[in-house]
C-alpha positions in Angstrom: 20.9 306.3 55.7 21.9 308.6 58.8 21.7 306.9 62.2 18.7 309.5 63.3 16.7 307.8 60.5 17.3 304.2 60.9 16.3 304.7 64.2 12.8 306.4 63.1 12.5 303.7 60.9 12.9 301.1 63.4 10.7 302.7 66.0 7.8 302.7 63.4 8.4 299.2 62.3 8.3 298.2 65.9 4.8 299.8 66.6 3.3 297.9 63.5 0.7 295.2 64.7 2.0 291.6 65.1 -1.0 289.8 63.8 -1.1 291.5 60.1 -3.5 290.1 57.3 -2.9 286.8 58.6 -5.0 287.2 61.6 -7.9 284.5 62.6 -11.4 285.3 61.1 -14.4 285.1 63.0 -17.0 283.0 61.4 -21.0 283.4 61.7 -22.2 279.6 62.0 -25.3 278.7 60.2 -25.8 275.5 62.0 -29.4 274.3 60.4 -28.0 275.0 56.8 -29.6 278.2 56.3 -27.8 281.0 55.6 -29.2 284.3 55.9 -27.3 287.3 54.3 -27.6 291.2 53.6 -26.9 293.0 50.4 -26.1 296.4 49.7 -23.8 298.5 47.8 -21.2 296.8 47.5 -21.3 294.3 50.5 -22.7 290.8 51.3 -23.3 290.8 55.1 -21.7 288.5 57.1 -18.7 288.4 55.4 -17.4 285.1 56.4 -20.4 282.4 56.9 -19.5 278.4 58.0 -21.7 276.2 57.3 -22.3 272.0 57.2 -21.6 270.1 53.8 -25.5 269.2 52.3 -28.5 271.0 51.1 -27.9 274.5 52.2 -30.5 277.4 51.8 -29.0 280.9 51.2 -31.8 283.7 52.2 -30.7 286.9 50.3 -32.4 290.2 51.3 -31.8 293.3 49.3 -31.1 296.3 51.9 -29.4 298.7 49.6 -30.8 301.1 46.7 -29.8 299.2 43.8 -31.1 296.0 42.6 -28.9 292.8 43.6 -28.5 289.1 43.7 -26.8 286.2 45.3 -25.0 283.2 43.5 -22.4 280.5 44.9 -19.2 280.5 42.9 -16.1 279.2 43.2 -13.6 280.2 45.8 -10.6 281.3 43.5 -11.5 283.5 40.9 -10.3 282.1 37.7 -7.6 283.4 35.3 -7.6 285.2 32.2 -10.5 283.8 30.0 -11.7 281.1 32.2 -15.7 280.4 33.2 -16.2 281.2 36.7 -17.9 278.0 38.1 -21.4 278.4 39.6 -23.0 276.1 42.1 -26.6 275.8 42.1 -28.9 278.5 40.9 -28.2 282.5 41.2 -31.2 284.1 43.3 -33.8 286.2 41.1 -33.0 290.1 40.9 -34.0 291.5 44.0 -35.3 295.1 44.0 -34.8 297.3 47.2 -36.5 296.0 50.3 -36.9 292.4 48.2 -35.6 288.8 49.6 -35.0 285.3 47.7 -34.0 282.3 48.3 -31.8 279.6 46.6 -30.6 276.0 47.5 -27.8 274.3 46.6 -26.0 271.0 47.6 -22.1 271.7 48.5 -19.5 269.9 49.1 -16.6 270.8 52.1 -14.5 273.6 50.9 -14.9 277.4 50.5 -16.9 279.1 48.3 -17.9 282.5 47.5 -21.3 284.4 47.5 -21.2 287.1 45.1 -23.5 289.4 43.4 -23.5 288.6 39.6 -25.1 291.7 38.5 -22.8 294.1 36.3 -19.4 294.7 38.1 -20.8 294.4 42.1 -18.4 291.3 42.5 -15.4 293.4 41.7 -16.5 296.3 43.7 -16.7 293.9 47.0 -19.9 292.8 46.8 -19.1 289.0 47.6 -18.6 286.5 51.2 -16.6 283.5 52.2 -18.9 280.5 52.6 -17.0 277.7 54.5 -18.6 274.7 54.1 -17.5 271.9 56.6 -18.3 268.2 56.9 
C-alpha cells in the first residue's frame, strides 16, 4: 500500500459510527401484560417488546396481504434437526384485516414472536420479546 491509500483507509475508518451493532435497543413496554402487534410481509411490529413475567396475552392483527399467525418460540434458533421450543399455542391463521389473541405463561428471559407459516420467520417476520421479573 502506498502512503496515500493508507491515509484514505484511515480516514474512511474514522468516519464509521462508533455505536455500531451494539447500540442499545429501545423496547416498547407492555405494562399490563397485553402485547399488541401488527403482522405484515415480513415483519412483526413493534420489533422489540418488554413485558413482565406471568400470564401474557398476545394480540395480533394482520395488516398485510398474505395470511399470517403469531407464536412464541425460544430466542436462540435451534441447530441442525433440533425442534424449536414453542410456548403456548399460536394464534389461528389470520387473513388480511383479521385479529386474534393467545395467552401464554412466560418466565423471565428472551423469546421470539414469529409467524410459523411457510418460511415467514426466515424472511424476517419475527420480533424480540424480553420478559422481565
